[in-house]
N, CA and C of each residue as an Amber inpcrd file, in Angstrom:
protein
   513
  66.1290000 111.1380000  91.3420000  66.5840000 110.2860000  90.2690000
  65.5950000 110.3680000  89.1070000  64.2980000 110.3690000  89.4090000
  63.3000000 110.4610000  88.3420000  63.4700000 111.7430000  87.5290000
  63.6870000 112.8610000  88.2090000  63.8750000 114.1280000  87.5020000
  65.1390000 114.1090000  86.6570000  66.1970000 113.5040000  87.1570000
  67.4250000 113.4150000  86.3720000  67.2400000 112.4980000  85.1680000
  66.4690000 111.4320000  85.3180000  66.1780000 110.5740000  84.1690000
  65.4120000 111.3510000  83.1040000  64.4880000 112.2180000  83.5220000
  63.7700000 113.0640000  82.5640000  64.7290000 114.0400000  81.8910000
  65.6550000 114.6040000  82.6540000  66.6370000 115.5270000  82.0820000
  67.5160000 114.8230000  81.0580000  67.9140000 113.5930000  81.3450000
  68.7310000 112.8260000  80.4030000  67.9390000 112.5750000  79.1230000
  66.6520000 112.2710000  79.2580000  65.8140000 112.0300000  78.0810000
  65.6550000 113.2930000  77.2370000  65.5920000 114.4480000  77.8760000
  65.4380000 115.7100000  77.1550000  66.7610000 116.2610000  76.6240000
  67.8640000 115.8590000  77.1840000  69.1650000 116.4450000  76.8580000
  69.5200000 116.4030000  75.3760000  69.2800000 115.3050000  74.6530000
  69.6660000 115.3060000  73.2350000  68.9530000 116.3770000  72.4110000
  67.7870000 116.8240000  72.8340000  67.0460000 117.8490000  72.1050000
  67.4440000 119.2630000  72.5210000  68.3280000 119.3770000  73.4820000
  68.7350000 120.6820000  73.9920000  69.5330000 121.4450000  72.9450000
  69.3330000 122.7550000  72.9200000  70.1090000 123.6030000  72.0130000
  71.5670000 123.6900000  72.4520000  71.8310000 123.3800000  73.6960000
  73.1940000 123.3910000  74.2090000  73.6570000 121.9410000  74.2790000
  74.4370000 121.4730000  73.3080000  74.7760000 120.0450000  73.2380000
  75.5550000 119.5150000  74.4340000  76.2650000 120.3740000  75.1350000
  77.0910000 119.8840000  76.2450000  76.2700000 119.4430000  77.4510000
  74.9690000 119.6800000  77.4300000  74.1580000 119.3670000  78.6040000
  74.0000000 117.8590000  78.8060000  74.0140000 117.0730000  77.7460000
  73.7560000 115.6440000  77.8990000  74.7710000 114.9300000  78.7900000
  76.0830000 115.0410000  78.5620000  76.9970000 114.3130000  79.4530000
  76.9190000 114.7790000  80.9030000  76.6220000 116.0520000  81.1110000
  76.5040000 116.5610000  82.4790000  75.2940000 115.9670000  83.1870000
  74.1770000 115.8490000  82.4760000  72.9910000 115.2630000  83.1010000
  73.1870000 113.7760000  83.3470000  73.8630000 113.1010000  82.4270000
  74.1330000 111.6720000  82.6150000  75.0640000 111.4740000  83.8120000
  76.0810000 112.3410000  83.9370000  76.9840000 112.2550000  85.0850000
  76.2120000 112.4550000  86.3930000  75.3770000 113.4780000  86.4300000
  74.6150000 113.7460000  87.6540000  73.6490000 112.6190000  87.9810000
  73.0840000 111.9780000  86.9640000  72.2280000 110.8230000  87.2060000
  73.0450000 109.6990000  87.8420000  74.2390000 109.4500000  87.3190000
  75.1040000 108.4190000  87.9000000  75.4800000 108.7270000  89.3390000
  75.7490000 109.9970000  89.6290000  76.0710000 110.3910000  91.0040000
  74.8590000 110.2080000  91.9180000  73.6820000 110.5670000  91.4300000
  72.4620000 110.4150000  92.2320000  72.1460000 108.9440000  92.4740000
  72.4320000 108.1010000  91.4990000  72.1720000 106.6720000  91.6760000
  73.0580000 106.0830000  92.7720000  74.2550000 106.6200000  92.9440000
  75.0940000 106.1670000  94.0500000  74.4460000 106.5190000  95.3870000
  73.8940000 107.7160000  95.4780000  73.2250000 108.1350000  96.7110000
  71.9920000 107.2660000  96.9660000  71.2290000 106.9850000  95.9150000
  70.0680000 106.1070000  96.0560000  70.5060000 104.7210000  96.5260000
  71.5810000 104.2020000  95.9510000  72.0830000 102.8800000  96.3600000
  72.4930000 102.8860000  97.8290000  73.0970000 103.9590000  98.2790000
  73.4800000 104.0630000  99.6860000  72.2390000 103.9930000 100.5780000
  71.1820000 104.6900000 100.1940000  69.9300000 104.6230000 100.9600000
  69.3610000 103.2050000 100.9370000  69.4670000 102.5370000  99.8000000
  68.9830000 101.1570000  99.7100000  69.7960000 100.2360000 100.6170000
  71.0880000 100.4610000 100.6970000  71.9350000  99.6650000 101.5920000
  71.5060000  99.8900000 103.0400000  71.3240000 101.1580000 103.4240000
  70.8990000 101.4650000 104.7900000  69.5400000 100.8510000 105.1070000
  68.7260000 100.6680000 104.0840000  67.3930000 100.0930000 104.2510000
  67.4190000  98.5630000 104.1880000  68.6160000  97.9840000 104.0690000
  68.7410000  96.5320000 104.0380000  68.3990000  95.9030000 102.7020000
  68.4210000  96.7000000 101.6390000  68.0820000  96.1900000 100.3130000
  69.3250000  96.1560000  99.4270000  70.2540000  95.2930000  99.8070000
  71.5110000  95.1820000  99.0830000  71.3410000  94.7680000  97.6350000
  70.3790000  93.8810000  97.3440000  70.1580000  93.4590000  95.9580000
  69.7130000  94.6330000  95.0920000  68.8190000  95.4570000  95.6150000
  68.3740000  96.6460000  94.8790000  69.5340000  97.6220000  94.7060000
  70.3550000  97.7580000  95.7400000  71.5130000  98.6520000  95.6610000
  72.4860000  98.1920000  94.5820000  72.6870000  96.8870000  94.4640000
  73.5990000  96.3640000  93.4390000  73.1030000  96.7270000  92.0430000
  71.8040000  96.6350000  91.8280000  71.2320000  96.9980000  90.5250000
  71.3890000  98.4950000  90.2790000  71.0940000  99.2920000  91.2900000
  71.2180000 100.7460000  91.1680000  72.6650000 101.1420000  90.9040000
  73.6100000 100.5050000  91.5870000  75.0280000 100.8120000  91.3690000
  75.4620000 100.4310000  89.9590000  74.9630000  99.3260000  89.4360000
  75.3000000  98.9360000  88.0600000  74.7810000  99.9780000  87.0700000
  73.5780000 100.4730000  87.3020000  73.0320000 101.5260000  86.4430000
  73.8650000 102.7990000  86.5640000  74.2210000 103.1490000  87.7900000
  75.0360000 104.3380000  88.0130000  76.4000000 104.2270000  87.3650000
  77.0110000 103.0510000  87.4780000  78.3140000 102.8440000  86.8330000
  78.1950000 103.0410000  85.3270000  77.1480000 102.4960000  84.7320000
  76.9360000 102.6490000  83.2950000  76.7790000 104.1210000  82.9200000
  75.9990000 104.8600000  83.7020000  75.8120000 106.2850000  83.4090000
  77.1180000 107.0620000  83.5730000  77.8700000 106.7540000  84.6060000
  79.1420000 107.4510000  84.8160000  80.1430000 107.1170000  83.7110000
  80.1790000 105.8710000  83.2720000  81.0790000 105.5040000  82.1700000
  80.6770000 106.2270000  80.8820000  79.3760000 106.3440000  80.6460000
  78.8920000 107.0700000  79.4660000  79.3150000 108.5290000  79.5320000
  79.1420000 109.1470000  80.6830000  79.5470000 110.5440000  80.8480000
  81.0530000 110.6900000  80.6970000  81.8000000 109.7770000  81.2950000
  83.2600000 109.8530000  81.2350000  83.7500000 109.8400000  79.7930000
  83.1260000 109.0260000  78.9590000  83.5270000 108.9450000  77.5520000
  83.3280000 110.2730000  76.8260000  82.4330000 111.1130000  77.3290000
  82.1580000 112.4010000  76.6950000  83.0590000 113.5240000  77.2030000
  83.7260000 113.3130000  78.3210000  84.5680000 114.3590000  78.9030000
  86.0280000 114.1160000  78.5460000  86.5600000 114.9760000  77.7000000
  87.9660000 114.9020000  77.3300000  88.7950000 115.4950000  78.4700000
  89.7350000 114.7200000  79.0220000  90.5040000 115.2570000  80.1560000
  91.3210000 116.4970000  79.7980000  91.6980000 116.6470000  78.5330000
  92.4890000 117.8160000  78.1490000  91.6410000 119.0840000  78.0860000
  90.4070000 118.9690000  77.6250000  89.5790000 120.1620000  77.4630000
  88.5440000 120.3430000  78.5730000  88.2880000 119.3010000  79.3450000
  87.2860000 119.3900000  80.4000000  87.7570000 118.6160000  81.6310000
  88.9150000 119.0050000  82.1820000  89.5030000 118.2050000  83.2560000
  88.6770000 118.1570000  84.5360000  87.9090000 119.2240000  84.8380000
  87.1250000 119.1980000  86.0700000  86.0390000 118.1270000  86.0070000
  85.2940000 118.0960000  84.9190000  84.2130000 117.1070000  84.8240000
  84.7620000 115.6970000  84.6460000  85.8860000 115.5880000  83.9680000
  86.5300000 114.2780000  83.8500000  86.9120000 113.7700000  85.2470000
  87.5470000 114.6320000  86.0370000  87.9650000 114.2450000  87.3910000
  86.7570000 113.9720000  88.2810000  85.7470000 114.8030000  88.1940000
  84.5540000 114.6430000  89.0190000  83.8540000 113.3240000  88.7030000
  83.8110000 112.9810000  87.4180000  83.1980000 111.7120000  87.0250000
  84.0320000 110.5410000  87.5240000  85.3490000 110.6630000  87.4650000
  86.2140000 109.6090000  88.0040000  85.9770000 109.4470000  89.5040000
  85.8050000 110.5670000  90.2060000  85.5100000 110.4880000  91.6360000
  84.2100000 109.7170000  91.8590000  83.1890000 110.0280000  91.0590000
  81.9150000 109.3240000  91.1700000  82.0540000 107.8380000  90.8990000
  82.8520000 107.4870000  89.8980000  83.1000000 106.0710000  89.6210000
  83.8010000 105.4070000  90.7980000  84.7740000 106.0980000  91.3650000
  85.4720000 105.5420000  92.5220000  84.5210000 105.2670000  93.6740000
  83.6240000 106.2140000  93.9390000  82.6550000 106.0180000  95.0180000
  81.7060000 104.8640000  94.6950000  81.3130000 104.7570000  93.4400000
  80.4340000 103.6680000  93.0170000  81.1270000 102.3220000  93.2360000
  82.3750000 102.2160000  92.7730000  83.1160000 100.9620000  92.9510000
  83.3060000 100.6420000  94.4330000  83.5190000 101.6670000  95.2370000
  83.7320000 101.4620000  96.6770000  82.4810000 100.8710000  97.3280000
  81.3090000 101.3610000  96.9190000  80.0670000 100.7930000  97.4540000
  79.8410000  99.3750000  96.9410000  80.1850000  99.1310000  95.6820000
  80.0820000  97.7660000  95.1700000  81.0190000  96.8420000  95.9500000
  82.2000000  97.3490000  96.2920000  83.1460000  96.5560000  97.0890000
  82.5620000  96.2650000  98.4700000  81.8640000  97.2290000  99.0340000
  81.2210000  97.0130000 100.3340000  80.1820000  95.8930000 100.2420000
  79.4000000  95.8920000  99.1740000  78.4140000  94.8200000  98.9950000
  79.1110000  93.4680000  98.8530000  80.2420000  93.4430000  98.1540000
  81.0070000  92.1950000  98.0340000  81.5480000  91.7670000  99.3960000
  81.9740000  92.7410000 100.2010000  82.4470000  92.4340000 101.5510000
  81.3200000  91.8140000 102.3850000  80.1190000  92.3600000 102.2670000
  78.9670000  91.7790000 102.9700000  78.7090000  90.3520000 102.5050000
  78.8350000  90.1250000 101.1930000  78.6650000  88.7670000 100.6660000
  79.7010000  87.8250000 101.2690000  80.9360000  88.3030000 101.4070000
  81.9930000  87.4700000 101.9970000  81.6820000  87.1650000 103.4610000
  81.2380000  88.1760000 104.2080000  80.8760000  87.9480000 105.6130000
  79.7520000  86.9230000 105.7240000  78.7330000  87.0790000 104.8860000
  77.6070000  86.1420000 104.9190000  78.0550000  84.7390000 104.5380000
  78.9450000  84.6330000 103.5730000  79.4620000  83.3200000 103.1790000
  80.2840000  82.7140000 104.3100000  81.0880000  83.5380000 104.9790000
  81.8560000  83.0430000 106.1290000  80.9230000  82.5420000 107.2300000
  79.8560000  83.2910000 107.4790000  78.8950000  82.8910000 108.5160000
  78.2130000  81.5720000 108.1670000  78.0860000  81.3100000 106.8740000
  77.4590000  80.0620000 106.4200000  78.4900000  78.9610000 106.1780000
  79.7470000  79.2160000 106.5630000  80.8500000  78.2710000 106.3430000
  80.9720000  77.8590000 104.8780000  80.7720000  78.8140000 103.9750000
  80.8950000  78.5680000 102.5320000  82.1760000  79.2410000 102.0420000
  83.2890000  78.5170000 102.1450000  84.5890000  79.1070000 101.8240000
  84.7160000  79.4660000 100.3490000  84.0920000  78.7040000  99.4660000
  84.1730000  79.0190000  98.0370000  83.4650000  80.3390000  97.7310000
  82.2770000  80.5220000  98.2780000  81.5420000  81.7720000  98.0640000
  82.2780000  82.9440000  98.7040000  82.8860000  82.7020000  99.8570000
  83.6520000  83.7490000 100.5210000  84.8430000  84.1740000  99.6690000
  85.5470000  83.2010000  99.1140000  86.7050000  83.5050000  98.2690000
  86.2800000  84.2780000  97.0200000  85.1660000  83.8850000  96.4300000
  84.6610000  84.5830000  95.2420000  84.2950000  86.0240000  95.5800000
  83.6090000  86.2140000  96.7000000  83.2090000  87.5580000  97.1100000
  84.4260000  88.4150000  97.4520000  85.4130000  87.8210000  98.1100000
  86.6290000  88.5660000  98.4610000  87.4040000  88.9480000  97.2050000
  87.4400000  88.0660000  96.2200000  88.0980000  88.3920000  94.9510000
  87.3740000  89.5460000  94.2590000  86.0490000  89.5210000  94.2870000
  85.2760000  90.6190000  93.7010000  85.5430000  91.9180000  94.4490000
  85.5950000  91.8380000  95.7740000  85.8850000  93.0250000  96.5810000
  87.2490000  93.6010000  96.2190000  88.2360000  92.7390000  96.0780000
  89.5830000  93.1890000  95.7210000  89.5840000  93.8920000  94.3690000
  88.9320000  93.2930000  93.3900000  88.8610000  93.8840000  92.0510000
  88.1840000  95.2500000  92.0930000  87.1090000  95.3540000  92.8500000
  86.3790000  96.6180000  92.9400000  87.1660000  97.6830000  93.6950000
  87.8900000  97.2880000  94.7270000  88.7380000  98.2540000  95.4390000
  89.8620000  98.7560000  94.5420000  90.4310000  97.8710000  93.7360000
  91.4630000  98.2890000  92.7740000  90.8730000  99.2570000  91.7530000
  89.6480000  98.9690000  91.2930000  88.9860000  99.8680000  90.3420000
  88.7210000 101.2280000  90.9860000  88.2840000 101.2220000  92.2440000
  88.0500000 102.4810000  92.9570000  89.3460000 103.2710000  93.0750000
  90.3980000 102.5860000  93.4690000  91.7000000 103.2410000  93.6200000
  92.1510000 103.8480000  92.2870000  91.9470000 103.1090000  91.2020000
  92.3190000 103.6060000  89.8790000  91.5120000 104.8260000  89.4670000
  90.2210000 104.8140000  89.7670000  89.3800000 105.9670000  89.4330000
  89.7920000 107.1860000  90.2520000  90.0480000 106.9830000  91.5320000
  90.5010000 108.1040000  92.3630000  91.8420000 108.6420000  91.8650000
  92.7240000 107.7500000  91.4460000  94.0180000 108.1990000  90.9330000
  93.8370000 108.9880000  89.6380000  92.9240000 108.5430000  88.7700000
  92.6530000 109.2780000  87.5310000  92.1270000 110.6780000  87.8460000
  91.3620000 110.7990000  88.9100000  90.8950000 112.1040000  89.3780000
  92.0900000 112.9470000  89.8370000  92.9200000 112.3700000  90.6770000
  94.0960000 113.0740000  91.2060000  95.0330000 113.4990000  90.0810000
  95.1250000 112.6780000  89.0480000  96.0140000 112.9680000  87.9230000
  95.6220000 114.2370000  87.1660000  94.4600000 114.7870000  87.4510000
  94.0320000 116.0300000  86.8030000  94.5020000 117.2720000  87.5650000
  95.3580000 117.0730000  88.5610000  95.8260000 118.1990000  89.3790000
  96.4310000 119.3170000  88.5250000  97.3630000 119.0020000  87.6520000
  98.0040000 120.0520000  86.8450000  97.0060000 120.7290000  85.9130000
  96.1090000 119.9430000  85.3350000  95.1390000 120.4910000  84.3850000
  94.1010000 121.3760000  85.0600000  93.9400000 121.2270000  86.3640000
  92.9490000 122.0310000  87.0940000  93.6070000 123.0760000  87.9930000
  94.8610000 123.3920000  87.7300000  95.5980000 124.3400000  88.5780000
  94.9110000 125.7020000  88.6580000  94.1820000 126.0830000  87.6340000
  93.4970000 127.3800000  87.6300000  92.2290000 127.3740000  88.4780000
  91.9000000 126.2340000  89.0620000  90.6610000 126.0890000  89.8280000
  90.9790000 125.6140000  91.2470000  91.4930000 126.5070000  92.1040000
  91.9250000 126.0830000  93.4380000  90.7990000 125.5230000  94.3110000
  89.5940000 126.0240000  94.1750000  88.4870000 125.4900000  94.9730000
  88.1990000 124.0520000  94.5460000  88.2120000 123.8000000  93.2430000
  88.0230000 122.4400000  92.7390000  89.1160000 121.5260000  93.2830000
  90.3540000 122.0010000  93.2280000  91.4560000 121.1780000  93.7210000
  91.2960000 120.8740000  95.2080000  90.8760000 121.8610000  95.9680000
  90.7090000 121.6420000  97.4050000  89.5380000 120.7060000  97.7000000
  88.3800000 120.9920000  97.0990000  87.1530000 120.2670000  97.4530000
  87.0470000 118.8900000  96.7950000  87.4620000 118.7640000  95.5460000
  87.3190000 117.4810000  94.8500000  88.5850000 116.6400000  94.9900000
  89.7250000 117.2220000  94.6440000  90.9620000 116.4390000  94.7280000
  91.3870000 116.2290000  96.1790000  91.4640000 117.3210000  96.9380000
  91.9860000 117.2380000  98.2970000  91.0430000 116.6410000  99.3250000
  89.7540000 116.9150000  99.1900000  88.7880000 116.4310000 100.1910000
  88.0890000 115.1420000  99.7840000  88.2330000 114.7300000  98.5420000
  87.5450000 113.5130000  98.1000000  88.5310000 112.5090000  97.5030000
  89.0630000 112.8110000  96.3430000  89.8500000 111.8010000  95.6230000
  91.0740000 111.3170000  96.3960000  91.8130000 112.2190000  97.0070000
  93.0160000 111.7940000  97.7320000  92.6900000 110.9470000  98.9670000
  91.8070000 111.4100000  99.8650000  91.5160000 110.5610000 101.0300000
  90.7670000 109.2810000 100.6570000  89.9160000 109.3460000  99.6390000
  89.1940000 108.1330000  99.2390000  90.1480000 107.1080000  98.6300000
  91.1520000 107.5880000  97.8920000  92.1450000 106.6630000  97.3470000
  92.8970000 105.9940000  98.4930000  93.2850000 106.7780000  99.4830000
  93.9870000 106.2240000 100.6500000  93.1070000 105.2130000 101.3780000
  91.8200000 105.5030000 101.4970000  90.8950000 104.5820000 102.1540000
  90.7640000 103.2750000 101.3730000  90.7000000 103.3690000 100.0590000
  90.6270000 102.1500000  99.2380000  91.8990000 101.3270000  99.4080000
  93.0490000 102.0030000  99.4820000  94.3070000 101.2810000  99.6840000
  94.3250000 100.6120000 101.0540000  93.8420000 101.3000000 102.0770000
  93.7740000 100.7010000 103.4160000  92.8880000  99.4620000 103.4220000
  91.7720000  99.5300000 102.7110000  90.8770000  98.3650000 102.6300000
  91.5610000  97.2140000 101.9020000  92.2960000  97.5270000 100.8360000
  93.0520000  96.4840000 100.1320000  94.1110000  95.8800000 101.0380000
  94.8150000  96.7290000 101.7690000  95.8420000  96.2330000 102.6910000
  95.2270000  95.3220000 103.7500000  94.0450000  95.6770000 104.2330000
  93.3720000  94.8560000 105.2490000  92.9940000  93.4850000 104.6900000
  92.6910000  93.4240000 103.4020000  92.3470000  92.1340000 102.7870000
  93.5530000  91.2120000 102.6750000  94.7310000  91.8050000 102.5550000
  95.9380000  90.9950000 102.3740000  96.7040000  90.7600000 103.6700000
  96.2680000  91.4090000 104.7560000  96.9150000  91.2370000 106.0520000
  96.1020000  90.2460000 106.8760000  96.7180000  89.1670000 107.3120000
  95.9650000  88.2010000 108.1270000  95.4410000  88.8550000 109.4020000
  94.2290000  88.5160000 109.7510000  93.6140000  89.0540000 110.9670000
  94.2800000  88.4510000 112.1940000  94.4750000  89.2800000 113.2010000
  95.0370000  88.7980000 114.4670000  93.9340000  88.1030000 115.2500000
  94.2530000  86.9620000 115.8130000  93.2430000  86.2200000 116.5890000
  93.2810000  86.6230000 118.0330000
């Protein structure tokens, strides 16, 4: 992450102007990985901050990628946003579980509402990635690896998580 932050700082001075959005996108993707490590380490608060930074970087990169002229990077950035939102939804789910354990129904409802919003955002980002299928027809490996192996199954997973939130648990 430190090296990518240095690359982002140097990017505006690059003779190749297109390097800046790519470095910002990669920083956002790396921040998701860092947040995942923070979650595994039990540092959910740090992960939430890292995910917010990553979301900001991915949104900045997304604004620079025109889907008509750069559909692969547009789709890849949408995939990264979807993964970021999915991890944020997981943190909200943990908040809901903790609130339930503390018998705090108001906090649980707030966390579940946040989880729902984030899962919808993830689903939307994955769909925006999938929507680049026609524009990326000349890139079959991209379609297989990014659309077929990531965006499509991740969208289905986000929908399953949403369905689980709206289906009463069996006792």
